Every structure is written in structure tokens, then in C-alpha cells.
All heavy atoms as an XYZ file, in Angstrom:
802
protein
N     193.467     29.628     23.211
C     192.594     28.709     23.871
C     193.316     27.955     24.985
O     194.313     27.278     24.623
C     191.966     27.725     22.868
C     191.085     26.582     23.485
S     189.506     27.213     24.218
C     188.662     27.800     22.778
N     193.027     28.124     26.194
C     193.723     27.400     27.279
C     193.357     25.906     27.266
O     192.177     25.598     26.838
C     193.288     28.121     28.473
C     191.940     28.663     28.202
C     191.985     29.057     26.700
N     194.238     25.106     27.698
C     193.872     23.656     27.821
C     193.244     23.467     29.200
O     193.769     23.836     30.228
C     195.268     22.789     27.862
N     191.927     23.044     29.102
C     191.123     22.882     30.369
C     191.253     21.505     30.938
O     190.731     21.127     31.969
C     189.702     23.238     30.053
C     189.478     24.685     29.484
C     188.055     24.859     29.192
C     190.053     25.655     30.483
N     192.014     20.588     30.167
C     192.277     19.219     30.659
C     193.463     18.796     29.964
O     193.913     19.402     28.945
C     191.131     18.364     30.454
O     191.047     17.989     29.066
N     194.071     17.700     30.429
C     195.364     17.173     29.790
C     195.104     16.518     28.424
O     196.025     16.433     27.724
C     195.993     16.201     30.723
O     195.159     15.062     30.919
N     193.849     16.243     28.116
C     193.537     15.609     26.848
C     192.885     16.591     25.815
O     192.624     16.121     24.764
C     192.661     14.423     26.988
O     191.452     14.712     27.723
C     193.418     13.281     27.814
N     192.617     17.745     26.262
C     191.893     18.695     25.378
C     192.712     19.150     24.315
O     193.932     19.590     24.463
C     191.465     19.947     26.241
C     190.695     20.959     25.461
S     190.074     22.243     26.610
C     189.613     23.592     25.440
N     192.184     19.163     23.047
C     192.915     19.617     21.839
C     192.295     20.846     21.318
O     193.005     21.542     20.450
C     193.014     18.490     20.755
O     191.656     18.047     20.431
C     193.766     17.253     21.332
N     191.045     21.087     21.488
C     190.298     22.198     21.000
C     189.177     22.510     21.876
O     188.759     21.754     22.790
C     189.849     22.007     19.594
C     188.803     20.897     19.490
C     188.339     20.710     18.039
O     188.961     21.051     17.100
O     187.240     20.069     17.887
N     188.621     23.802     21.831
C     187.482     24.123     22.614
C     186.554     25.016     21.741
O     186.929     25.630     20.781
N     185.313     25.005     22.160
C     184.243     25.788     21.546
C     183.878     26.944     22.447
O     183.602     26.710     23.695
C     183.043     24.911     21.233
C     181.923     25.706     20.505
C     180.779     24.736     20.290
C     179.574     25.440     19.620
N     178.492     24.515     19.312
N     183.727     28.176     21.957
C     183.372     29.384     22.794
C     181.839     29.224     22.916
O     181.102     29.257     21.951
C     183.729     30.676     22.111
C     185.280     30.739     21.860
C     183.240     31.781     22.952
C     186.050     30.652     23.130
N     181.402     29.044     24.174
C     179.915     28.981     24.407
C     179.488     30.397     24.527
O     178.404     30.771     23.859
C     179.676     28.237     25.768
C     178.218     28.223     26.108
C     180.141     26.761     25.610
N     180.052     31.197     25.287
C     179.649     32.672     25.440
C     180.746     33.466     26.073
O     181.666     32.992     26.815
C     178.461     32.741     26.308
O     178.731     32.375     27.626
N     180.821     34.788     25.601
C     181.742     35.671     26.264
C     180.989     36.333     27.416
O     179.906     36.930     27.217
C     182.222     36.746     25.175
C     183.203     36.172     24.347
C     183.100     35.578     23.154
C     184.621     36.141     24.569
N     184.299     35.146     22.664
C     185.258     35.459     23.480
C     185.409     36.587     25.687
C     186.599     35.307     23.473
C     186.770     36.433     25.615
C     187.392     35.800     24.444
N     181.488     36.278     28.577
C     180.945     36.926     29.809
C     181.258     38.425     29.754
O     180.413     39.246     30.186
C     181.519     36.313     31.067
C     181.162     34.819     31.080
C     180.962     37.031     32.320
C     181.909     34.004     32.097
N     182.431     38.795     29.288
C     182.765     40.155     29.086
C     182.703     40.651     27.678
O     182.814     39.817     26.740
C     184.214     40.374     29.649
C     184.348     40.084     31.122
C     183.543     40.970     31.980
C     183.720     40.658     33.452
N     182.947     41.608     34.306
N     182.674     41.897     27.434
C     182.562     42.539     26.151
C     183.861     43.166     25.808
O     184.633     43.539     26.625
C     181.470     43.505     26.061
O     180.231     42.887     26.408
N     184.149     43.491     24.421
C     185.262     44.212     24.049
C     185.257     45.549     24.701
O     184.189     46.156     24.965
C     185.351     44.421     22.531
C     185.705     43.136     21.841
C     185.945     43.374     20.318
O     185.687     44.521     19.841
O     186.302     42.384     19.633
N     186.472     46.051     25.037
C     186.735     47.402     25.688
C     186.250     47.374     27.161
O     186.248     48.437     27.784
C     186.203     48.507     24.869
C     186.798     49.927     25.335
C     186.416     48.369     23.444
N     185.952     46.238     27.749
C     185.532     46.138     29.132
C     186.796     45.946     29.973
O     187.671     45.129     29.588
C     184.517     45.033     29.338
C     183.790     45.161     30.625
C     182.642     44.218     30.657
O     182.127     43.757     29.547
O     182.100     43.916     31.697
N     186.896     46.515     31.068
C     188.056     46.409     31.996
C     187.951     45.009     32.703
O     186.903     44.618     33.139
C     188.097     47.466     32.986
N     189.101     44.337     32.895
C     189.152     43.012     33.519
C     190.174     43.069     34.630
O     191.161     43.707     34.646
C     189.554     41.937     32.527
C     188.801     41.923     31.226
C     189.489     40.857     30.272
C     187.368     41.509     31.453
N     189.861     42.183     35.722
C     190.799     42.001     36.775
C     191.194     40.567     36.806
O     190.497     39.653     36.488
C     190.079     42.334     38.121
O     189.623     43.626     38.142
N     192.527     40.390     37.166
C     193.115     39.117     37.242
C     192.207     38.093     38.069
O     191.670     38.455     39.126
C     194.422     39.118     37.888
C     195.255     37.830     37.955
C     196.562     37.956     38.540
C     197.245     36.593     38.648
N     198.545     36.756     39.231
N     191.929     36.912     37.395
C     191.068     35.991     38.096
C     189.585     36.015     37.796
O     188.806     35.242     38.200
N     189.207     37.110     37.107
C     187.809     37.348     36.744
C     187.416     36.420     35.512
O     188.159     36.197     34.497
C     187.662     38.739     36.271
C     186.287     39.241     36.105
C     186.205     40.818     35.969
O     187.196     41.441     35.620
O     185.034     41.278     36.122
N     186.257     35.764     35.574
C     185.775     34.971     34.449
C     185.508     35.889     33.238
O     184.807     36.937     33.424
C     184.522     34.290     34.890
O     184.736     33.340     35.876
N     185.913     35.436     32.117
C     185.834     36.184     30.929
C     184.992     35.490     29.786
O     184.222     36.164     29.139
C     187.209     36.520     30.292
C     187.106     37.365     29.071
C     188.023     37.281     31.363
N     185.143     34.162     29.709
C     184.508     33.442     28.662
C     184.098     32.065     29.110
O     184.803     31.509     30.042
C     185.474     33.351     27.440
C     186.762     32.615     27.749
C     184.900     32.813     26.255
N     183.110     31.387     28.557
C     182.793     30.064     28.835
C     183.175     29.213     27.629
O     182.783     29.506     26.517
C     181.216     29.905     29.133
C     180.858     28.437     29.388
C     180.812     30.810     30.224
N     184.009     28.176     27.942
C     184.460     27.319     26.825
C     183.913     25.854     27.108
O     183.966     25.336     28.200
C     186.019     27.299     26.948
C     186.573     26.260     25.959
C     186.604     28.639     26.561
N     183.561     25.282     25.993
C     183.122     23.830     26.019
C     184.312     22.984     25.531
O     184.759     23.203     24.448
C     181.887     23.730     25.005
C     181.467     22.308     24.829
C     180.380     22.202     23.729
O     179.346     22.987     23.750
O     180.523     21.310     22.840
N     184.668     22.056     26.344
C     185.679     21.092     25.942
C     184.928     19.718     25.731
O     183.688     19.712     25.864
C     186.691     20.925     27.098
O     186.154     20.203     28.160
N     185.656     18.737     25.471
C     185.020     17.429     25.259
C     184.411     16.874     26.555
O     183.724     15.858     26.625
C     186.019     16.443     24.609
C     187.200     16.140     25.473
N     188.239     17.135     25.537
C     187.523     15.114     26.266
C     189.217     16.608     26.341
N     188.784     15.426     26.785
N     184.807     17.475     27.743
C     184.349     16.925     29.085
C     183.216     17.852     29.627
O     182.318     17.312     30.271
C     185.500     16.871     30.053
C     186.549     15.809     29.619
C     187.593     15.637     30.668
C     188.513     14.561     30.257
N     189.458     14.244     31.245
N     183.320     19.101     29.547
C     182.316     20.093     30.221
C     182.471     21.443     29.759
O     183.421     21.815     29.031
C     182.620     19.963     31.766
N     181.501     22.274     30.100
C     181.654     23.775     29.972
C     182.311     24.377     31.123
O     181.912     23.961     32.239
C     180.223     24.376     29.746
C     179.533     24.048     28.425
O     180.099     23.177     27.646
O     178.370     24.468     28.240
N     183.240     25.169     30.910
C     184.040     25.820     32.013
C     184.185     27.313     31.821
O     184.477     27.808     30.721
C     185.430     25.065     32.120
C     185.288     23.623     32.446
S     186.881     22.842     32.624
C     187.490     23.620     34.135
N     184.174     28.045     32.876
C     184.506     29.483     32.845
C     186.060     29.555     32.770
O     186.759     28.787     33.358
C     184.073     30.175     34.157
C     182.579     30.486     34.203
O     181.868     29.972     33.310
O     182.217     31.060     35.135
N     186.492     30.472     31.960
C     187.888     30.755     31.793
C     188.244     32.081     32.378
O     187.482     33.060     32.063
C     188.347     30.694     30.321
C     189.865     31.054     30.217
C     188.083     29.250     29.757
N     189.210     32.133     33.261
C     189.542     33.476     33.943
C     190.675     34.096     33.135
O     191.528     33.405     32.617
C     189.913     33.130     35.365
C     188.835     32.521     36.214
C     189.363     32.104     37.593
O     190.505     32.186     37.849
O     188.426     31.741     38.385
N     190.728     35.379     33.270
C     191.913     36.105     32.737
C     193.084     35.928     33.668
O     192.914     35.929     34.911
C     191.582     37.593     32.570
O     192.762     38.259     31.994
C     191.175     38.299     33.790
N     194.267     35.941     33.126
C     195.496     35.771     33.844
C     196.148     37.178     34.267
O     197.037     37.201     35.013
C     196.550     35.020     33.064
C     196.041     33.667     32.632
C     196.006     33.336     31.234
C     195.496     32.716     33.478
C     195.579     32.074     30.812
C     195.047     31.478     33.033
C     195.076     31.230     31.693
N     195.484     38.217     33.741
C     196.107     39.569     33.895
C     194.977     40.621     34.110
O     193.880     40.362     33.732
C     196.880     39.975     32.641
C     197.888     38.979     32.095
C     197.621     38.089     31.181
C     199.117     38.896     32.763
C     198.507     37.136     30.701
C     200.074     37.978     32.381
C     199.767     37.064     31.326
O     200.682     36.206     30.874
N     195.319     41.749     34.702
C     194.459     42.922     34.648
C     194.637     43.555     33.335
O     195.699     43.511     32.665
C     194.924     43.911     35.697
C     194.698     43.416     37.236
O     193.932     42.563     37.433
O     195.496     43.887     38.089
N     193.582     44.214     32.928
C     193.625     44.944     31.572
C     192.333     45.261     31.000
O     191.242     45.234     31.745
N     192.341     45.388     29.651
C     191.094     45.776     29.020
C     190.974     44.635     27.809
O     191.905     44.382     27.104
C     191.206     47.134     28.374
C     191.403     48.186     29.430
C     190.013     47.421     27.483
C     191.836     49.506     29.016
N     189.807     44.087     27.688
C     189.510     43.125     26.697
C     189.500     44.005     25.299
O     188.509     44.647     24.991
C     188.225     42.422     26.851
C     187.783     41.390     25.778
C     188.995     40.362     25.687
C     186.514     40.684     26.125
N     190.659     43.993     24.588
C     190.812     44.751     23.431
C     190.051     44.179     22.203
O     189.581     44.917     21.342
C     192.259     44.907     23.091
N     190.009     42.812     22.093
C     189.399     42.166     20.955
C     188.980     40.833     21.316
O     189.689     40.096     22.009
C     190.333     42.202     19.726
N     187.919     40.366     20.739
C     187.426     39.038     20.800
C     187.892     38.384     19.484
O     187.394     38.814     18.450
C     185.959     38.913     21.096
C     185.643     39.345     22.411
C     185.436     37.459     20.814
C     184.137     39.476     22.772
N     188.801     37.448     19.509
C     189.288     36.892     18.305
C     188.446     35.543     17.873
O     188.276     35.439     16.661
C     190.759     36.388     18.528
C     191.356     35.666     17.347
C     191.678     37.573     18.940
N     187.873     34.903     18.745
C     187.097     33.675     18.457
C     185.685     34.059     18.993
O     185.501     34.163     20.210
C     187.643     32.427     19.040
C     186.772     31.201     18.645
C     189.082     32.154     18.575
N     184.725     34.011     18.080
C     183.299     34.346     18.533
C     182.624     33.142     19.063
O     183.038     31.998     19.042
N     181.451     33.488     19.642
C     180.595     32.448     20.267
C     180.160     31.423     19.172
O     179.876     31.821     18.061
C     179.306     33.111     20.873
C     179.734     33.967     22.063
C     178.438     34.586     22.654
O     177.317     34.501     22.219
O     178.703     35.335     23.739
N     180.260     30.231     19.538
C     179.904     29.087     18.602
C     181.087     28.646     17.741
O     181.036     27.572     17.139
N     182.189     29.410     17.863
C     183.411     29.017     17.040
C     184.299     28.127     17.800
O     184.284     28.194     19.142
C     184.108     30.234     16.536
C     183.317     31.114     15.564
C     184.063     32.347     15.211
O     184.956     32.839     15.829
O     183.782     32.830     14.043
N     185.152     27.330     17.140
C     186.084     26.367     17.751
C     187.477     26.901     17.484
O     187.834     27.446     16.399
C     185.840     24.990     17.181
C     184.434     24.478     17.604
C     186.936     24.006     17.631
C     184.029     23.246     16.861
N     188.348     26.685     18.501
C     189.776     27.060     18.333
C     190.664     25.949     18.932
O     190.223     25.329     19.971
C     190.084     28.353     19.049
N     191.790     25.712     18.372
C     192.658     24.684     18.932
C     193.385     25.249     20.161
O     193.515     26.474     20.379
C     193.755     24.459     17.816
C     193.732     25.764     17.079
C     192.338     26.251     17.119
N     193.761     24.389     21.074
C     194.408     24.772     22.335
C     195.698     25.478     21.891
O     196.468     25.111     20.998
C     194.846     23.478     23.090
C     195.818     23.884     24.209
C     193.538     22.875     23.774
N     195.928     26.635     22.557
C     197.063     27.452     22.320
C     196.848     28.600     21.362
O     197.617     29.525     21.250
N     195.734     28.563     20.625
C     195.349     29.684     19.706
C     194.767     30.867     20.513
O     194.122     30.698     21.580
C     194.363     29.152     18.744
N     194.997     32.080     20.052
C     194.483     33.238     20.723
C     192.930     33.220     20.565
O     192.389     32.897     19.598
C     195.088     34.434     19.968
C     195.953     33.878     18.918
C     195.859     32.404     18.875
N     192.238     33.522     21.713
C     190.827     33.621     21.606
C     190.334     35.011     21.932
O     189.265     35.511     21.573
C     190.051     32.633     22.559
C     190.429     32.838     23.973
C     190.347     31.271     22.013
C     189.694     32.043     24.984
N     191.133     35.812     22.601
C     190.865     37.207     22.956
C     192.261     37.920     23.215
O     193.161     37.324     23.638
N     192.153     39.297     23.031
C     193.389     40.077     23.259
C     193.150     40.984     24.433
O     192.095     41.691     24.516
C     193.650     40.872     22.065
C     193.889     40.063     20.765
C     194.151     40.985     19.636
C     195.041     39.096     20.894
N     194.086     41.134     25.315
C     194.036     41.923     26.535
C     195.050     43.092     26.535
O     196.190     42.681     26.335
C     194.185     41.041     27.767
C     194.087     41.688     29.091
C     192.653     42.047     29.329
C     194.518     40.703     30.200
N     194.591     44.272     26.442
C     195.513     45.432     26.469
C     195.737     45.858     27.869
O     194.861     45.792     28.756
C     194.934     46.561     25.657
N     196.925     46.487     28.199
C     197.129     46.994     29.523
C     196.488     48.275     29.759
O     196.041     48.535     30.888
C     198.648     47.128     29.798
C     199.383     45.729     29.912
C     200.819     45.882     30.128
O     201.369     47.042     30.298
O     201.529     44.848     30.222
N     196.405     49.141     28.738
C     195.824     50.497     28.900
C     194.950     50.741     27.698
O     194.974     50.098     26.683
C     196.876     51.567     28.927
O     197.533     51.620     27.693
C     197.937     51.284     30.147
N     193.979     51.743     27.917
C     193.146     52.138     26.789
C     193.919     52.600     25.559
O     193.552     52.404     24.455
C     192.236     53.295     27.291
C     191.118     52.750     28.187
C     190.242     53.897     28.610
O     190.050     54.884     27.830
O     189.586     53.689     29.710
N     195.032     53.223     25.774
C     195.926     53.779     24.653
C     196.492     52.573     23.830
O     196.725     52.821     22.628
C     197.021     54.590     25.223
C     196.588     55.902     25.847
C     196.011     55.707     27.302
O     196.335     54.712     27.993
O     195.240     56.609     27.666
N     196.651     51.410     24.429
C     197.221     50.336     23.691
C     196.163     49.444     22.876
O     196.554     48.650     22.079
C     197.880     49.371     24.642
C     199.083     50.002     25.305
C     199.776     48.971     26.266
O     199.158     47.961     26.632
O     200.900     49.208     26.706
N     194.833     49.749     23.089
C     193.897     48.949     22.438
C     193.953     49.031     20.957
O     194.059     47.953     20.260
C     192.447     49.404     22.946
C     191.341     48.642     22.117
C     192.312     49.004     24.362
N     193.982     50.181     20.388
C     194.081     50.326     18.893
C     195.317     49.746     18.324
O     195.349     49.122     17.288
C     193.918     51.789     18.503
N     196.506     50.049     18.999
C     197.758     49.497     18.523
C     197.806     48.047     18.516
O     198.309     47.416     17.538
C     198.786     50.025     19.437
C     200.243     49.585     19.095
C     201.353     49.955     20.098
O     201.075     50.730     21.088
O     202.403     49.423     20.020
N     197.309     47.422     19.622
C     197.339     45.946     19.684
C     196.439     45.297     18.646
O     196.855     44.209     18.090
C     196.955     45.575     21.078
N     195.274     45.955     18.396
C     194.335     45.329     17.390
C     195.011     45.432     15.958
O     194.941     44.466     15.241
C     193.010     46.066     17.376
C     192.092     45.482     18.321
C     190.653     46.000     17.913
C     189.697     45.279     18.872
N     188.276     45.425     18.449
N     195.678     46.547     15.703
C     196.413     46.686     14.433
C     197.507     45.589     14.302
O     197.631     44.974     13.228
C     196.989     48.087     14.319
N     198.249     45.392     15.322
C     199.344     44.329     15.272
C     198.723     42.975     15.149
O     199.253     42.076     14.476
C     200.187     44.483     16.465
C     201.119     45.748     16.343
C     202.116     45.789     17.506
C     202.972     47.064     17.232
N     204.074     47.103     18.225
N     197.613     42.677     15.846
C     196.998     41.397     15.797
C     196.420     41.169     14.453
O     196.504     39.993     13.910
C     195.900     41.328     16.891
N     195.866     42.217     13.793
C     195.371     42.032     12.437
C     196.520     41.679     11.499
O     196.390     40.800     10.638
C     194.694     43.333     12.026
C     194.041     43.338     10.601
C     192.966     42.276     10.437
C     193.446     44.739     10.327
N     197.532     42.400     11.617
C     198.764     42.202     10.738
C     199.280     40.741     10.970
O     199.765     40.141     10.011
C     199.788     43.214     11.032
N     199.259     40.241     12.145
C     199.747     38.936     12.496
C     198.733     37.801     12.120
O     199.091     36.616     12.194
C     200.107     38.842     13.955
N     197.555     38.271     11.622
C     196.562     37.224     11.212
C     195.711     36.785     12.301
O     194.882     35.780     12.155
N     195.748     37.320     13.535
C     194.933     36.863     14.657
C     193.483     37.340     14.515
O     192.529     36.711     14.916
C     195.398     37.357     15.989
C     196.635     36.807     16.484
C     197.619     37.585     17.126
C     196.950     35.438     16.353
C     198.709     37.044     17.620
C     198.149     34.898     16.793
C     198.980     35.642     17.504
N     193.297     38.497     13.841
C     191.964     39.049     13.590
C     191.620     39.179     12.148
O     192.479     39.371     11.274
C     191.866     40.513     14.247
C     192.102     40.703     15.693
C     192.065     42.172     16.007
C     191.103     39.903     16.485
N     190.357     39.042     11.802
C     189.868     39.330     10.489
C     189.359     40.762     10.569
O     188.961     41.214     11.615
C     188.666     38.379     10.130
C     189.040     36.924     10.210
N     189.918     36.325      9.315
C     188.818     35.927     11.188
C     190.152     35.039      9.687
N     189.437     34.827     10.742
N     189.450     41.462      9.488
C     188.976     42.898      9.440
C     187.660     43.125     10.041
O     187.395     44.135     10.615
C     189.085     43.256      7.948
C     190.099     42.349      7.351
C     189.937     40.998      8.142
N     186.710     42.119      9.872
C     185.366     42.331     10.407
C     185.374     42.395     11.873
O     184.510     42.980     12.432
C     184.450     41.220      9.843
C     183.023     41.527     10.104
C     184.809     39.862     10.456
C     182.034     40.775      9.317
N     186.294     41.787     12.553
C     186.381     41.820     13.981
C     186.938     43.068     14.553
O     186.914     43.314     15.791
C     187.250     40.587     14.546
C     186.579     39.285     14.443
N     187.042     38.354     13.557
C     185.476     38.756     14.942
C     186.337     37.268     13.627
N     185.313     37.461     14.452
N     187.599     43.934     13.778
C     188.338     45.051     14.279
C     187.406     46.202     14.454
O     186.693     46.622     13.649
C     189.473     45.415     13.290
S     190.667     44.102     13.134
N     187.536     46.803     15.670
C     186.793     48.104     15.962
C     187.850     48.977     16.729
O     187.761     50.143     16.562
C     185.569     47.889     16.743
O     185.867     47.111     17.877
N     188.582     48.626     17.609
C     189.461     49.363     18.233
C     190.918     48.825     18.307
O     191.088     47.674     18.110
C     189.081     49.594     19.725
O     187.920     50.208     19.913
N     194.219     46.835     21.270
C     195.248     45.829     20.969
C     195.900     45.340     22.183
O     195.504     45.771     23.160
C     196.098     46.567     20.012
O     196.065     45.820     18.830
N     197.061     44.558     22.036
C     197.075     43.737     23.204
C     198.394     43.352     23.673
O     199.354     43.194     22.896
C     196.235     42.454     22.950
N     198.578     43.244     24.903
C     199.812     42.773     25.458
C     199.747     41.270     25.926
O     200.793     40.669     26.174
C     200.208     43.614     26.744
O     199.212     43.570     27.689
C     200.448     45.032     26.259
N     198.543     40.772     26.029
C     198.388     39.428     26.349
C     197.171     38.729     25.670
O     196.272     39.461     25.395
C     198.153     39.241     27.893
N     197.179     37.561     25.336
C     196.156     36.828     24.823
C     195.574     35.919     25.826
O     196.317     35.291     26.612
C     196.591     36.011     23.575
C     195.410     35.157     22.997
C     197.162     36.930     22.485
N     194.266     35.832     25.960
C     193.795     34.883     26.953
C     194.114     33.536     26.534
O     193.856     33.007     25.491
C     192.165     35.059     26.936
C     191.643     36.344     27.407
C     190.096     36.348     27.186
C     192.006     36.658     28.778
N     194.894     32.869     27.432
C     195.353     31.458     27.200
C     196.643     31.411     26.467
O     197.177     30.304     26.282
N     197.282     32.511     25.999
C     198.515     32.500     25.299
C     199.236     33.823     25.665
O     198.862     34.535     26.488
C     198.297     32.539     23.768
S     197.249     31.243     23.205
N     200.397     34.022     24.932
C     200.964     35.360     25.121
C     201.033     36.015     23.829
O     201.236     35.344     22.779
C     202.325     35.215     25.797
O     203.144     34.454     24.980
N     201.041     37.354     23.790
C     201.120     38.132     22.606
C     201.922     39.381     22.850
O     201.569     40.139     23.875
C     199.730     38.485     22.143
C     199.703     39.419     20.975
C     199.827     38.882     19.661
C     199.533     40.829     21.062
C     199.770     39.688     18.576
C     199.496     41.579     19.951
C     199.672     41.087     18.693
N     202.981     39.684     22.270
C     203.776     40.853     22.475
C     203.411     41.935     21.569
O     203.252     41.762     20.335
C     205.239     40.520     22.313
O     206.028     41.665     22.453
N     203.178     43.167     22.114
C     202.860     44.331     21.225
C     204.127     45.169     21.071
O     204.138     46.359     20.676
C     201.730     45.125     21.724
C     201.961     45.870     22.982
O     202.949     45.599     23.554
N     201.110     46.674     23.398
N     205.318     44.692     21.454
C     206.534     45.438     21.384
C     207.020     45.438     19.912
O     206.765     44.369     19.200
C     207.651     44.852     22.277
O     207.901     43.430     21.953
N     207.756     46.434     19.562
C     208.287     46.444     18.182
C     209.740     45.983     18.240
O     210.423     46.013     19.227
C     208.270     47.958     17.636
O     208.982     48.788     18.590
C     206.817     48.411     17.444
N     210.115     45.433     17.083
C     211.445     44.914     17.004
C     212.195     45.498     15.866
O     211.684     46.046     15.000
C     211.564     43.432     16.906
O     210.458     42.803     16.503
């Protein structure tokens, strides 16, 4: 969850503009977030594919928490979802297809 103001501590997902497995371009609006001040469109910081929605519509997340996962290629979608599930970012019910970036945060899909 990105901080949409200097005093924001959490945000509520109003609606997802894009769907899972949809291609995204840097600067494109992806989700509408409600803060304590207003509803705002949140843009993606990267080009890629929306691999997973981590926080659903109507749900609240603290600033800094992952709300969605962005994969660089179609081949990375399944791998990133599996790693996100293992890291506790996703619940099994959210999984269908993974990610090099999280909207509002960073997520590495590299192995160590």
C-alpha cells in the first residue's frame, strides 16, 4: 500500500481498475485507494503483468504492505505467485497463476 499522504497509515481498496493477468504500463492507473482524506487512483511504477491481487476490494492494508504483485513476463506469473504464497503475501484462495514488484513496495523473485 503506497502512502498517499504524509499522515496516511492504512488504506482501503475501493476498486481494482485492472484485473489479474492484465498487462500494465508504467504510470497506468491500477487501483483506487481510499485514505483518510480522499479516494485516489494508484498508478503502477513498472511495466508488467498484474500477477496477483493481494488485497481485495473493501479490504484494508497498512502502508507498505503488498496489495498486488507485478510480474515482468507471463512466464514469471506462476513462479511469483508461488513465492508470494510461501512468503505469506497470498492466501491459497487468491492463487490462480508471480512477481518482481509489488504495487507500492518491492518484492524480489530471485532465489538465494
